[in-house]
N, CA, C and O atoms as a MOPAC input file, in Angstrom:
PM7 MOZYME 1SCF
protein

 N     12.72200 1   -81.61400 1   -93.16200 1
 C     13.45700 1   -82.65600 1   -92.41500 1
 C     14.71400 1   -81.98100 1   -91.63700 1
 O     14.81100 1   -82.08300 1   -90.41400 1
 N     15.55000 1   -81.37300 1   -92.32700 1
 C     16.57900 1   -80.81100 1   -91.59300 1
 C     16.32600 1   -79.71100 1   -90.60400 1
 O     17.09600 1   -79.56900 1   -89.65400 1
 N     15.34000 1   -78.96200 1   -90.76500 1
 C     14.89000 1   -78.04200 1   -89.60600 1
 C     14.45100 1   -78.78400 1   -88.25000 1
 O     14.61400 1   -78.18500 1   -87.18700 1
 N     13.91300 1   -80.03700 1   -88.26300 1
 C     13.62500 1   -80.57300 1   -87.14500 1
 C     14.99600 1   -81.03000 1   -86.44500 1
 O     15.07200 1   -81.01700 1   -85.21700 1
 N     15.98400 1   -81.39900 1   -87.17500 1
 C     17.21000 1   -81.78900 1   -86.68600 1
 C     17.85200 1   -80.54700 1   -85.92300 1
 O     18.39300 1   -80.68300 1   -84.82500 1
 N     17.75700 1   -79.36800 1   -86.56100 1
 C     18.38100 1   -78.09800 1   -85.89100 1
 C     17.52500 1   -77.75000 1   -84.60000 1
 O     18.10300 1   -77.27300 1   -83.62400 1
 N     16.13900 1   -77.98300 1   -84.57700 1
 C     15.54000 1   -77.64200 1   -83.27900 1
 C     15.86000 1   -78.64000 1   -82.28400 1
 O     15.86600 1   -78.33200 1   -81.09200 1
 N     16.12500 1   -79.80200 1   -82.67400 1
 C     16.57800 1   -80.92800 1   -81.52900 1
 C     17.95000 1   -80.57800 1   -80.99700 1
 O     18.23000 1   -80.70100 1   -79.80500 1
 N     18.79700 1   -80.13900 1   -81.91000 1
 C     20.07400 1   -79.70400 1   -81.51600 1
 C     20.10300 1   -78.57400 1   -80.40400 1
 O     20.79200 1   -78.58900 1   -79.38400 1
 N     19.21300 1   -77.59100 1   -80.81100 1
 C     19.05900 1   -76.45800 1   -79.78800 1
 C     18.62200 1   -76.84700 1   -78.39600 1
 O     19.06900 1   -76.39800 1   -77.34100 1
 N     17.62600 1   -77.80200 1   -78.57100 1
 C     17.15500 1   -78.36800 1   -77.16000 1
 C     18.21700 1   -79.00500 1   -76.33600 1
 O     18.14000 1   -78.92900 1   -75.11000 1
 N     19.33100 1   -79.70800 1   -76.98700 1
 C     20.19900 1   -80.19800 1   -76.29500 1
 C     21.59300 1   -79.51300 1   -76.15300 1
 O     22.63200 1   -80.12000 1   -75.89300 1
 N     21.48700 1   -78.24200 1   -76.34500 1
 C     22.67800 1   -77.46800 1   -76.16700 1
 C     23.25100 1   -77.45200 1   -74.83500 1
 O     22.45400 1   -77.34100 1   -73.90400 1
 N     24.60200 1   -77.55100 1   -74.54900 1
 C     25.08000 1   -77.53500 1   -73.21200 1
 C     24.88200 1   -76.31400 1   -72.58600 1
 O     24.84800 1   -75.25400 1   -73.21100 1
 N     24.73400 1   -76.41700 1   -71.25400 1
 C     24.68100 1   -75.13200 1   -70.35000 1
 C     25.92400 1   -74.88600 1   -69.64300 1
 O     26.24400 1   -75.68900 1   -68.76600 1
 N     26.62200 1   -73.95900 1   -69.87900 1
 C     27.85100 1   -73.57500 1   -69.01700 1
 C     27.53100 1   -73.34900 1   -67.52800 1
 O     26.59900 1   -72.61200 1   -67.20700 1
 N     28.23500 1   -73.92600 1   -66.69100 1
 C     28.29700 1   -73.58600 1   -65.27300 1
 C     29.57200 1   -72.95500 1   -64.79600 1
 O     30.67700 1   -73.49800 1   -64.78400 1
 N     29.26400 1   -71.69100 1   -64.39000 1
 C     30.47900 1   -70.90900 1   -63.94500 1
 C     30.33200 1   -70.63400 1   -62.40400 1
 O     29.23100 1   -70.47200 1   -61.87900 1
 N     31.51500 1   -70.59400 1   -61.72000 1
 C     31.63000 1   -70.26700 1   -60.35600 1
 C     32.68800 1   -69.06500 1   -60.23800 1
 O     33.83500 1   -69.19000 1   -60.66500 1
 N     32.30300 1   -68.10300 1   -59.73700 1
 C     33.31900 1   -66.87600 1   -59.56900 1
 C     33.63900 1   -66.32000 1   -60.94000 1
 O     34.74500 1   -65.83300 1   -61.17600 1
 N     32.68300 1   -66.38900 1   -61.83700 1
 C     32.92600 1   -65.99100 1   -63.20500 1
 C     33.83700 1   -66.77400 1   -64.13200 1
 O     34.17400 1   -66.34500 1   -65.23600 1
 N     34.24900 1   -68.02600 1   -63.59700 1
 C     35.14500 1   -68.90000 1   -64.29200 1
 C     34.37100 1   -70.13400 1   -64.61600 1
 O     33.81700 1   -70.74400 1   -63.70200 1
 N     34.28600 1   -70.57400 1   -65.94100 1
 C     33.59400 1   -71.75500 1   -66.28700 1
 C     34.23900 1   -72.97400 1   -65.77000 1
 O     35.45900 1   -73.12000 1   -65.85300 1
 N     33.43000 1   -73.89200 1   -65.21800 1
 C     33.81800 1   -75.07300 1   -64.56900 1
 C     33.38700 1   -76.41300 1   -65.41700 1
 O     34.01400 1   -77.46400 1   -65.28400 1
 N     32.50700 1   -76.31300 1   -66.10900 1
 C     32.01400 1   -77.35100 1   -66.86400 1
 C     30.65800 1   -77.06400 1   -67.59700 1
 O     30.29100 1   -75.89800 1   -67.74200 1
 N     29.98400 1   -78.00900 1   -68.01500 1
 C     28.74900 1   -77.79300 1   -68.69600 1
 C     27.69600 1   -78.86600 1   -68.03800 1
 O     28.10000 1   -79.83200 1   -67.39100 1
 N     26.42900 1   -78.62600 1   -68.24900 1
 C     25.52300 1   -79.56000 1   -68.12100 1
 C     24.81300 1   -79.92800 1   -69.39500 1
 O     24.51800 1   -79.03900 1   -70.19400 1
 N     24.52800 1   -81.16100 1   -69.62300 1
 C     23.78300 1   -81.57600 1   -70.90500 1
 C     22.55400 1   -82.33000 1   -70.39500 1
 O     22.59400 1   -83.11900 1   -69.45100 1
 N     21.45800 1   -82.02300 1   -71.09600 1
 C     20.22900 1   -82.78300 1   -70.75400 1
 C     20.41000 1   -84.18400 1   -71.00400 1
 O     21.06700 1   -84.61700 1   -71.95100 1
 N     19.70900 1   -85.02900 1   -69.98200 1
 C     19.79000 1   -86.47100 1   -70.20200 1
 C     18.48700 1   -87.02200 1   -69.75500 1
 O     17.67900 1   -86.22400 1   -69.27900 1
 N     18.14200 1   -88.39400 1   -69.85100 1
 C     16.96900 1   -88.92400 1   -69.61100 1
 C     16.62600 1   -88.66200 1   -67.97700 1
 O     15.46900 1   -88.48000 1   -67.59700 1
 N     17.56200 1   -88.66600 1   -67.23700 1
 C     17.57000 1   -88.50000 1   -65.72400 1
 C     17.50200 1   -87.11300 1   -65.32500 1
 O     17.23800 1   -86.85500 1   -64.15100 1
 N     17.71100 1   -86.17700 1   -66.17500 1
 C     17.83200 1   -84.70600 1   -65.68200 1
 C     18.83200 1   -84.13600 1   -66.51500 1
 O     18.67900 1   -84.07400 1   -67.73500 1
 N     19.97900 1   -83.65900 1   -65.85800 1
 C     21.15100 1   -83.06800 1   -66.37100 1
 C     22.34800 1   -83.76100 1   -65.93500 1
 O     22.48000 1   -84.16700 1   -64.78100 1
 N     23.27600 1   -83.91000 1   -66.89600 1
 C     24.60700 1   -84.67900 1   -66.48000 1
 C     25.64500 1   -83.55600 1   -66.52300 1
 O     25.59100 1   -82.72200 1   -67.42700 1
 N     26.60500 1   -83.50500 1   -65.56100 1
 C     27.52100 1   -82.52100 1   -65.52300 1
 C     28.97900 1   -83.06900 1   -66.10700 1
 O     29.42900 1   -84.17600 1   -65.81500 1
 N     29.55400 1   -82.24300 1   -66.86100 1
 C     30.81200 1   -82.67800 1   -67.57900 1
 C     31.78900 1   -81.54900 1   -67.13800 1
 O     31.62400 1   -80.39200 1   -67.52500 1
 N     32.73100 1   -81.88500 1   -66.38300 1
 C     33.75400 1   -80.83400 1   -65.85200 1
 C     34.87700 1   -80.49500 1   -66.94300 1
 O     35.25200 1   -81.32400 1   -67.77200 1
 N     35.32400 1   -79.31700 1   -66.86600 1
 C     36.40000 1   -78.90000 1   -67.64200 1
 C     37.57900 1   -78.28900 1   -66.77700 1
 O     38.68900 1   -78.13100 1   -67.28400 1
 N     37.33200 1   -77.96900 1   -65.54200 1
 C     38.33000 1   -77.45700 1   -64.66000 1
 C     38.53400 1   -78.56000 1   -63.55200 1
 O     37.64000 1   -79.30400 1   -63.14800 1
 N     39.86100 1   -78.55600 1   -63.11400 1
 C     40.20600 1   -79.42400 1   -62.20200 1
 C     39.30800 1   -79.50700 1   -60.84000 1
 O     39.01700 1   -80.61800 1   -60.39500 1
 N     38.90800 1   -78.40900 1   -60.23600 1
 C     38.24200 1   -78.43200 1   -58.92900 1
 C     36.94600 1   -79.05900 1   -59.15100 1
 O     36.37200 1   -79.57300 1   -58.19100 1
 N     36.35700 1   -79.07500 1   -60.45900 1
 C     35.17500 1   -79.68000 1   -60.62300 1
 C     34.98200 1   -81.07700 1   -61.00100 1
 O     33.87200 1   -81.61000 1   -60.97300 1
 N     36.06700 1   -81.68400 1   -61.35800 1
 C     36.20500 1   -83.04800 1   -61.74100 1
 C     35.78700 1   -84.08200 1   -60.59200 1
 O     35.59900 1   -85.27700 1   -60.82400 1
 N     35.66000 1   -83.48200 1   -59.30300 1
 C     35.16700 1   -84.26200 1   -58.31300 1
 C     33.72900 1   -84.78500 1   -58.53100 1
 O     33.28900 1   -85.79500 1   -57.98200 1
 N     33.06700 1   -84.02800 1   -59.35500 1
 C     31.51000 1   -84.33800 1   -59.53500 1
 C     31.28500 1   -84.64400 1   -61.08600 1
 O     30.15100 1   -84.74200 1   -61.55500 1
 N     32.39700 1   -84.78200 1   -61.81700 1
 C     32.25400 1   -85.16800 1   -63.23200 1
 C     31.37600 1   -86.24200 1   -63.66700 1
 O     31.69300 1   -87.37600 1   -63.31000 1
 N     30.44900 1   -86.11000 1   -64.29200 1
 C     29.51200 1   -87.39400 1   -64.68700 1
 C     28.32600 1   -87.47300 1   -63.80600 1
 O     27.50600 1   -88.37700 1   -63.96300 1
 N     28.18500 1   -86.52200 1   -62.83500 1
 C     26.99800 1   -86.80300 1   -61.96200 1
 C     25.90100 1   -86.24500 1   -62.51400 1
 O     26.00200 1   -85.28100 1   -63.27300 1
 N     24.58500 1   -86.86000 1   -62.15200 1
 C     23.31400 1   -86.57800 1   -62.58300 1
 C     22.59500 1   -85.60600 1   -61.57100 1
 O     22.65900 1   -85.71100 1   -60.34600 1
 N     21.92900 1   -84.68400 1   -62.24200 1
 C     21.39800 1   -83.58600 1   -61.17800 1
 C     19.84000 1   -83.61000 1   -61.84300 1
 O     19.63900 1   -83.85800 1   -63.03200 1
 N     18.88400 1   -83.33600 1   -60.96200 1
 C     17.39400 1   -83.07500 1   -61.30800 1
 C     17.31200 1   -81.65300 1   -62.14200 1
 O     16.59700 1   -81.52700 1   -63.13500 1
 N     18.01000 1   -80.76500 1   -61.69100 1
 C     17.96200 1   -79.32300 1   -62.24800 1
 C     19.34800 1   -78.85200 1   -62.51500 1
 O     20.37300 1   -79.37100 1   -62.07200 1
 N     19.25900 1   -77.73100 1   -63.34600 1
 C     20.51400 1   -76.96000 1   -63.57900 1
 C     21.00300 1   -76.36000 1   -62.24000 1
 O     22.16900 1   -76.43100 1   -61.85100 1
 N     19.94400 1   -75.73600 1   -61.54600 1
 C     20.31200 1   -75.22100 1   -60.17500 1
 C     20.88200 1   -76.11200 1   -59.26500 1
 O     21.75400 1   -75.72700 1   -58.48600 1
 N     20.46300 1   -77.31500 1   -59.28500 1
 C     21.11600 1   -78.21600 1   -58.36900 1
 C     22.58000 1   -78.58100 1   -58.73400 1
 O     23.44700 1   -78.77100 1   -57.88200 1
 N     22.79000 1   -78.66600 1   -60.12300 1
 C     24.14500 1   -78.81500 1   -60.62300 1
 C     25.18200 1   -77.75500 1   -60.26400 1
 O     26.34200 1   -77.98900 1   -59.92600 1
 N     24.55200 1   -76.44000 1   -60.39600 1
 C     25.41500 1   -75.30600 1   -60.16500 1
 C     25.77600 1   -75.29800 1   -58.64400 1
 O     26.87500 1   -74.88100 1   -58.27800 1
 N     24.87000 1   -75.74800 1   -57.78800 1
 C     25.16900 1   -75.57200 1   -56.36600 1
 C     26.11200 1   -76.68300 1   -56.01300 1
 O     26.92600 1   -76.48100 1   -55.11100 1
 N     26.08200 1   -77.86900 1   -56.65100 1
 C     27.14000 1   -79.04900 1   -56.36900 1
 C     28.50500 1   -78.51900 1   -56.92700 1
 O     29.52500 1   -78.82300 1   -56.30700 1
 N     28.58700 1   -77.80500 1   -57.97200 1
 C     29.82100 1   -77.41400 1   -58.58300 1
 C     30.42300 1   -76.46400 1   -57.65300 1
 O     31.60900 1   -76.55800 1   -57.33700 1
 N     29.59900 1   -75.48900 1   -57.17000 1
 C     30.02900 1   -74.49700 1   -56.27100 1
 C     30.64200 1   -75.01700 1   -55.03900 1
 O     31.66000 1   -74.48300 1   -54.60000 1
 N     30.05600 1   -76.09600 1   -54.40700 1
 C     30.52200 1   -76.74200 1   -53.27400 1
 C     31.86300 1   -77.53800 1   -53.66900 1
 O     32.87600 1   -77.52100 1   -52.96900 1
 N     31.74900 1   -78.18000 1   -54.77900 1
 C     33.11400 1   -78.89000 1   -55.16900 1
 C     34.30900 1   -77.95000 1   -55.41400 1
 O     35.41400 1   -78.29900 1   -54.99900 1
 N     34.15300 1   -76.74800 1   -56.07800 1
 C     35.13600 1   -75.64000 1   -56.13700 1
 C     35.57800 1   -75.22400 1   -54.68600 1
 O     36.75100 1   -75.30400 1   -54.32200 1
 N     34.68000 1   -74.82800 1   -53.98100 1
 C     34.94600 1   -74.37300 1   -52.59500 1
 C     35.74600 1   -75.42100 1   -51.73900 1
 O     36.69500 1   -75.05500 1   -51.04600 1
 N     35.33900 1   -76.74500 1   -51.80300 1
 C     36.02900 1   -77.74200 1   -51.17800 1
 C     37.42000 1   -77.84800 1   -51.72000 1
 O     38.33800 1   -78.09300 1   -50.93700 1
 N     37.66100 1   -77.67600 1   -53.06200 1
 C     38.85700 1   -77.75800 1   -53.63200 1
 C     39.86700 1   -76.73600 1   -53.32100 1
 O     41.06300 1   -77.02600 1   -53.28900 1
 N     39.40600 1   -75.48900 1   -53.08000 1
 C     40.12800 1   -74.35000 1   -52.62600 1
 C     40.38500 1   -74.67900 1   -51.08900 1
 O     41.44400 1   -74.25300 1   -50.62800 1
 N     39.63600 1   -75.30600 1   -50.34200 1
 C     40.18100 1   -75.70900 1   -48.96400 1
 C     41.35300 1   -76.69500 1   -48.79400 1
 O     42.10900 1   -76.77700 1   -47.82600 1
 N     41.35300 1   -77.46100 1   -49.97800 1
 C     42.51000 1   -78.54000 1   -49.69200 1
 C     43.91200 1   -78.01600 1   -49.84100 1
 O     44.87300 1   -78.76000 1   -49.64500 1

């Protein structure tokens, strides 16, 4: 019984999103795909957004960080 719980926990492990070698947040699996949770100020512009894939989330985070650097 406990073994199944551990397998489920591994399946929902957050994936770190880095930009320029610096962690900006994590994505966690959700019913709609992946939800982004920001941990650095430039990425808070997209905190809580849903993405179809991890790659799309990473692209959006990169754009948010780039836009934050331009401000």
